[in-house]
DODO-330465 format. One record per residue (C-alpha): residue in three letters; residue number from 1; x, y, z; chain. Coordinates in steps of 0.2 Angstrom, whole numbers, plus 2048, in hexadecimal, padded with zeros to 3 digits. Layout:
+------+-----+-----+-----+-----+-------+
| rest |  nr |  xx |  yy |  zz | kette |
+------+-----+-----+-----+-----+-------+
|  ALA | NUM |   X |   Y |   Z |     A |
...
+------+-----+-----+-----+-----+-------+
This chain:
+------+-----+-----+-----+-----+-------+
| rest |  nr |  xx |  yy |  zz | kette |
+------+-----+-----+-----+-----+-------+
|  MET |   1 | 4F9 | 6E6 | 5D9 |     A |
|  SER |   2 | 4F5 | 6DC | 5CA |     A |
|  ASP |   3 | 4EF | 6E3 | 5BA |     A |
|  PHE |   4 | 4DD | 6E9 | 5B9 |     A |
|  GLN |   5 | 4D2 | 6DE | 5AF |     A |
|  LEU |   6 | 4C1 | 6E2 | 5A6 |     A |
|  ASN |   7 | 4B2 | 6D7 | 5AA |     A |
|  SER |   8 | 4AE | 6CB | 59C |     A |
|  ASP |   9 | 49C | 6CD | 5A0 |     A |
|  ARG |  10 | 49C | 6E0 | 5A0 |     A |
|  GLN |  11 | 48D | 6E8 | 598 |     A |
|  GLU |  12 | 490 | 6F6 | 58B |     A |
|  ARG |  13 | 484 | 703 | 585 |     A |
|  LEU |  14 | 489 | 711 | 578 |     A |
|  THR |  15 | 47E | 721 | 578 |     A |
|  ILE |  16 | 47F | 732 | 56F |     A |
|  LEU |  17 | 47F | 742 | 578 |     A |
|  GLY |  18 | 474 | 751 | 574 |     A |
|  HIS |  19 | 473 | 75A | 563 |     A |
|  GLU |  20 | 486 | 758 | 560 |     A |
|  GLY |  21 | 486 | 745 | 560 |     A |
|  ALA |  22 | 495 | 742 | 56B |     A |
|  PRO |  23 | 496 | 730 | 570 |     A |
|  LEU |  24 | 493 | 72A | 582 |     A |
|  LEU |  25 | 498 | 718 | 587 |     A |
|  ILE |  26 | 490 | 711 | 597 |     A |
|  VAL |  27 | 498 | 701 | 59D |     A |
|  ASP |  28 | 490 | 6F7 | 5AC |     A |
|  HIS |  29 | 49A | 6EA | 5B6 |     A |
|  ALA |  30 | 4A9 | 6F1 | 5AD |     A |
|  PHE |  31 | 4B7 | 6E9 | 5B7 |     A |
|  ALA |  32 | 4B9 | 6D7 | 5BD |     A |
|  GLU |  33 | 4BF | 6DD | 5CE |     A |
|  PRO |  34 | 4BA | 6EF | 5D1 |     A |
|  GLU |  35 | 4BD | 6EC | 5E4 |     A |
|  LYS |  36 | 4D0 | 6ED | 5E0 |     A |
|  LEU |  37 | 4CD | 700 | 5DD |     A |
|  VAL |  38 | 4C3 | 702 | 5ED |     A |
|  ASP |  39 | 4D1 | 6F9 | 5F7 |     A |
|  LEU |  40 | 4DE | 704 | 5EF |     A |
|  ALA |  41 | 4D4 | 714 | 5F3 |     A |
|  LYS |  42 | 4D3 | 70E | 605 |     A |
|  SER |  43 | 4E6 | 70E | 607 |     A |
|  ALA |  44 | 4EA | 71D | 5FB |     A |
|  SER |  45 | 4EF | 72F | 600 |     A |
|  PHE |  46 | 4E3 | 73B | 5F8 |     A |
|  GLN |  47 | 4E7 | 74D | 5F5 |     A |
|  ARG |  48 | 4DE | 75C | 5EF |     A |
|  VAL |  49 | 4E5 | 762 | 5DF |     A |
|  GLU |  50 | 4E2 | 774 | 5DA |     A |
|  GLY |  51 | 4E9 | 781 | 5CE |     A |
|  ASN |  52 | 4EE | 780 | 5BB |     A |
|  GLY |  53 | 4DB | 780 | 5B6 |     A |
|  ASN |  54 | 4D6 | 772 | 5C1 |     A |
|  HIS |  55 | 4C5 | 774 | 5C9 |     A |
|  PHE |  56 | 4C2 | 763 | 5D0 |     A |
|  PRO |  57 | 4B8 | 765 | 5E0 |     A |
|  GLY |  58 | 4C1 | 758 | 5EA |     A |
|  VAL |  59 | 4D0 | 74D | 5EC |     A |
|  ARG |  60 | 4DA | 741 | 5E1 |     A |
|  SER |  61 | 4E7 | 732 | 5E3 |     A |
|  GLU |  62 | 4F0 | 72B | 5D4 |     A |
|  LEU |  63 | 4EC | 71A | 5CC |     A |
|  PRO |  64 | 4F8 | 70D | 5C5 |     A |
|  ASP |  65 | 4FC | 70D | 5B3 |     A |
|  SER |  66 | 4F4 | 6FC | 5B1 |     A |
|  TYR |  67 | 4E2 | 704 | 5B3 |     A |
|  PRO |  68 | 4E2 | 70F | 5A3 |     A |
|  ALA |  69 | 4E9 | 700 | 59A |     A |
|  ALA |  70 | 4D9 | 6F7 | 59D |     A |
|  LEU |  71 | 4CF | 706 | 597 |     A |
|  LEU |  72 | 4D8 | 706 | 587 |     A |
|  ALA |  73 | 4D3 | 6F4 | 584 |     A |
|  LEU |  74 | 4C1 | 6F9 | 587 |     A |
|  LEU |  75 | 4C2 | 708 | 57B |     A |
|  ASP |  76 | 4C9 | 6FE | 56D |     A |
|  ALA |  77 | 4B8 | 6F7 | 568 |     A |
|  HIS |  78 | 4B1 | 708 | 568 |     A |
|  LYS |  79 | 4BF | 712 | 560 |     A |
|  GLU |  80 | 4B5 | 716 | 550 |     A |
|  GLN |  81 | 4A6 | 71E | 55A |     A |
|  PHE |  82 | 4B3 | 729 | 562 |     A |
|  SER |  83 | 4BB | 72E | 551 |     A |
|  LEU |  84 | 4CB | 725 | 555 |     A |
|  ALA |  85 | 4D4 | 71B | 547 |     A |
|  ASP |  86 | 4E0 | 713 | 554 |     A |
|  LEU |  87 | 4E4 | 714 | 566 |     A |
|  GLN |  88 | 4F7 | 716 | 564 |     A |
|  PRO |  89 | 4FF | 721 | 568 |     A |
|  HIS |  90 | 4F6 | 728 | 577 |     A |
|  GLN |  91 | 4FA | 732 | 587 |     A |
|  VAL |  92 | 4F2 | 72F | 598 |     A |
|  THR |  93 | 4EF | 741 | 59F |     A |
|  LEU |  94 | 4E6 | 73C | 5AF |     A |
|  ASN |  95 | 4E5 | 72C | 5B8 |     A |
|  HIS |  96 | 4DE | 72E | 5CA |     A |
|  LEU |  97 | 4D2 | 728 | 5D7 |     A |
|  GLN |  98 | 4C8 | 737 | 5DD |     A |
|  MET |  99 | 4BA | 73D | 5E9 |     A |
|  VAL | 100 | 4AF | 74C | 5E8 |     A |
|  THR | 101 | 4B1 | 754 | 5FA |     A |
|  THR | 102 | 4AD | 767 | 5F8 |     A |
|  PRO | 103 | 49D | 76C | 601 |     A |
|  PRO | 104 | 492 | 777 | 5F6 |     A |
|  ALA | 105 | 494 | 787 | 600 |     A |
|  GLN | 106 | 4A7 | 786 | 5FC |     A |
|  LEU | 107 | 4A5 | 784 | 5E9 |     A |
|  SER | 108 | 4AF | 790 | 5DE |     A |
|  LEU | 109 | 4A5 | 798 | 5D0 |     A |
|  PRO | 110 | 4AC | 78C | 5C2 |     A |
|  GLN | 111 | 4A6 | 77D | 5CD |     A |
|  ARG | 112 | 494 | 783 | 5CD |     A |
|  PHE | 113 | 493 | 780 | 5BA |     A |
|  PRO | 114 | 495 | 771 | 5AE |     A |
|  HIS | 115 | 4A7 | 770 | 5A9 |     A |
|  PHE | 116 | 4B2 | 769 | 59B |     A |
|  ASP | 117 | 4C3 | 761 | 59F |     A |
|  THR | 118 | 4CC | 766 | 590 |     A |
|  PHE | 119 | 4CB | 76F | 57F |     A |
|  ASP | 120 | 4D2 | 75F | 577 |     A |
|  SER | 121 | 4C6 | 757 | 56C |     A |
|  ARG | 122 | 4D0 | 747 | 56C |     A |
|  GLN | 123 | 4D1 | 744 | 57F |     A |
|  ILE | 124 | 4C5 | 736 | 586 |     A |
|  ALA | 125 | 4BF | 736 | 598 |     A |
|  PHE | 126 | 4BC | 726 | 5A2 |     A |
|  LEU | 127 | 4B2 | 728 | 5B2 |     A |
|  HIS | 128 | 4B0 | 718 | 5BC |     A |
|  TYR | 129 | 4A3 | 719 | 5CB |     A |
|  LEU | 130 | 4A9 | 70F | 5DA |     A |
|  THR | 131 | 49A | 714 | 5E5 |     A |
|  GLU | 132 | 487 | 710 | 5E4 |     A |
|  ASP | 133 | 47A | 71B | 5DD |     A |
|  ASP | 134 | 477 | 725 | 5EC |     A |
|  HIS | 135 | 487 | 72F | 5E8 |     A |
|  GLY | 136 | 47F | 736 | 5D8 |     A |
|  GLY | 137 | 486 | 734 | 5C6 |     A |
|  THR | 138 | 48C | 73F | 5B8 |     A |
|  ASP | 139 | 481 | 74B | 5AD |     A |
|  PHE | 140 | 485 | 753 | 59C |     A |
|  TYR | 141 | 47F | 764 | 597 |     A |
|  ARG | 142 | 47C | 770 | 588 |     A |
|  HIS | 143 | 480 | 783 | 58B |     A |
|  ARG | 144 | 46F | 78B | 585 |     A |
|  ALA | 145 | 476 | 79B | 57F |     A |
|  THR | 146 | 483 | 794 | 573 |     A |
|  GLY | 147 | 47C | 782 | 570 |     A |
|  PHE | 148 | 48D | 77B | 575 |     A |
|  GLU | 149 | 48E | 76A | 57C |     A |
|  ARG | 150 | 4A1 | 768 | 579 |     A |
|  ILE | 151 | 4AE | 776 | 57B |     A |
|  HIS | 152 | 4BD | 776 | 570 |     A |
|  PRO | 153 | 4C9 | 785 | 56D |     A |
|  ASP | 154 | 4BF | 78E | 560 |     A |
|  ARG | 155 | 4B0 | 78E | 56C |     A |
|  PHE | 156 | 4B9 | 793 | 57C |     A |
|  ARG | 157 | 4B8 | 7A6 | 57A |     A |
|  PRO | 158 | 4A5 | 7A7 | 574 |     A |
|  TYR | 159 | 4A1 | 79A | 582 |     A |
|  THR | 160 | 4AA | 7A3 | 590 |     A |
|  GLY | 161 | 4A5 | 7B4 | 58A |     A |
|  LYS | 162 | 493 | 7B0 | 58A |     A |
|  LEU | 163 | 494 | 7A7 | 59B |     A |
|  VAL | 164 | 49C | 7B7 | 5A2 |     A |
|  GLU | 165 | 48E | 7C1 | 59B |     A |
|  GLN | 166 | 481 | 7B6 | 5A2 |     A |
|  VAL | 167 | 489 | 7B6 | 5B4 |     A |
|  THR | 168 | 48B | 7C9 | 5B3 |     A |
|  ARG | 169 | 479 | 7CB | 5AE |     A |
|  ALA | 170 | 471 | 7BE | 5BA |     A |
|  GLY | 171 | 47D | 7BE | 5C8 |     A |
|  MET | 172 | 487 | 7B0 | 5D0 |     A |
|  PRO | 173 | 47F | 79F | 5D0 |     A |
|  PRO | 174 | 47B | 797 | 5E1 |     A |
|  ALA | 175 | 48A | 78F | 5EA |     A |
|  ASP | 176 | 484 | 77D | 5E6 |     A |
|  TYR | 177 | 487 | 76F | 5D9 |     A |
|  ILE | 178 | 47D | 770 | 5C9 |     A |
|  ARG | 179 | 470 | 762 | 5C9 |     A |
|  GLU | 180 | 463 | 767 | 5BC |     A |
|  SER | 181 | 460 | 772 | 5AD |     A |
|  ASN | 182 | 460 | 784 | 5B0 |     A |
|  ASP | 183 | 45F | 794 | 5A6 |     A |
|  MET | 184 | 471 | 792 | 5A0 |     A |
|  PHE | 185 | 473 | 780 | 59E |     A |
|  GLU | 186 | 468 | 772 | 598 |     A |
|  LYS | 187 | 46B | 760 | 59E |     A |
|  ILE | 188 | 46C | 754 | 58F |     A |
|  GLU | 189 | 471 | 744 | 597 |     A |
|  SER | 190 | 472 | 73D | 5A9 |     A |
|  VAL | 191 | 47B | 72D | 5AE |     A |
|  PRO | 192 | 478 | 727 | 5BF |     A |
|  SER | 193 | 486 | 71F | 5C9 |     A |
|  ARG | 194 | 487 | 70D | 5CC |     A |
|  PHE | 195 | 495 | 703 | 5D3 |     A |
|  ASN | 196 | 4A1 | 6FD | 5C6 |     A |
|  ARG | 197 | 499 | 707 | 5B8 |     A |
|  LEU | 198 | 4A5 | 710 | 5AC |     A |
|  ILE | 199 | 4A0 | 71E | 5A1 |     A |
|  VAL | 200 | 4AB | 724 | 592 |     A |
|  TYR | 201 | 4A9 | 735 | 589 |     A |
|  PHE | 202 | 4B3 | 743 | 581 |     A |
|  SER | 203 | 4BB | 74E | 58E |     A |
|  ASN | 204 | 4B6 | 75E | 586 |     A |
|  SER | 205 | 4A3 | 75A | 589 |     A |
|  LEU | 206 | 49A | 765 | 595 |     A |
|  HIS | 207 | 496 | 75B | 5A4 |     A |
|  SER | 208 | 494 | 75B | 5B7 |     A |
|  GLY | 209 | 494 | 74F | 5C5 |     A |
|  PHE | 210 | 483 | 74C | 5CC |     A |
|  ILE | 211 | 485 | 74F | 5DE |     A |
|  PRO | 212 | 475 | 74C | 5E8 |     A |
|  LYS | 213 | 472 | 757 | 5F7 |     A |
|  ILE | 214 | 473 | 749 | 603 |     A |
|  THR | 215 | 483 | 742 | 5FC |     A |
|  ASP | 216 | 491 | 73E | 609 |     A |
|  LEU | 217 | 4A0 | 749 | 603 |     A |
|  SER | 218 | 4AB | 740 | 60E |     A |
|  ALA | 219 | 4BE | 73E | 60A |     A |
|  ASP | 220 | 4BD | 72C | 611 |     A |
|  PRO | 221 | 4BD | 720 | 602 |     A |
|  ALA | 222 | 4B1 | 714 | 60B |     A |
|  LYS | 223 | 4A4 | 722 | 60D |     A |
|  GLY | 224 | 4A7 | 72F | 5FF |     A |
|  ARG | 225 | 4A4 | 731 | 5ED |     A |
|  LEU | 226 | 4B2 | 726 | 5E6 |     A |
|  MET | 227 | 4B6 | 725 | 5D4 |     A |
|  ALA | 228 | 4C4 | 721 | 5C8 |     A |
|  THR | 229 | 4C7 | 72D | 5BB |     A |
|  SER | 230 | 4D3 | 72C | 5AC |     A |
|  PHE | 231 | 4D6 | 738 | 59D |     A |
|  ILE | 232 | 4DE | 731 | 58D |     A |
|  HIS | 233 | 4E4 | 73C | 57F |     A |
|  PHE | 234 | 4E6 | 735 | 56D |     A |
|  PRO | 235 | 4F1 | 740 | 562 |     A |
|  ALA | 236 | 4EA | 744 | 551 |     A |
+------+-----+-----+-----+-----+-------+
C-alpha cells in the first residue's frame, strides 16, 4: 500500500475544551483517499485486546507506519497550540483500526464512565472516523466533584478516590455507554462522526465514544463503527 496522504482541501478548525482550555483540532475531509483505510479494514484480522489497563470495548487491527507519518505532518502546523516546541523525537504508542463491538449489557464498570488513555500530558490522540454520523461521535467530559477535565499523575488518586466514593454511595451505574451529562460527569464538548473527519486532542482528556442506542456494533468493517486511532508521545 502506498503512503497515506493528507487532503490538500481539508478543512481545519481548532477549538478549546472546557475550563482547562485544552486544544481540540477537528479536521474534515482529512485524507485524500480515506477509502484506502476502509479497504484495509475489510481484509484485516481484528482481535480483542484486553488486560494491562486496556478497556477499549471492541476489536483492533494494526495500521502501517505510513499512517501516523501523515498525522505528524498535520500536527506540525498546530504544534504550538499543543505546547510542542518540535515533533522530534516522538514515539507512536498506538496505531490501529478499531471497532466498538461490546453490547451495553456486557460493559465492565470502567467502560460505563468517561475515560482517559494515559496520564501522559505529552501524548496526543488522533481519532479518524471512517463511518457516517449514524455511528455516533466522541464526547468530552468534566468530573463534577473534582472539576478535572484531564487526568495526570497528581490527579489520579483524588480522582479515583472520589469516583469510588461516588459509586459506593450511589451504586453501580447502568450497564450502558454514557451519552449525556449525569450527576457525576458534565459533557463539555460533543463531536459528531463524519466520514473522513479526524479529531486531535490530549490523550489524558476525559472522553467517551458517543454510541447511539441504535448503532450496529458489528465486527464487520462494512457495517460496524470503524475508526483509525493513533497515539503519539512527544518526550519533554
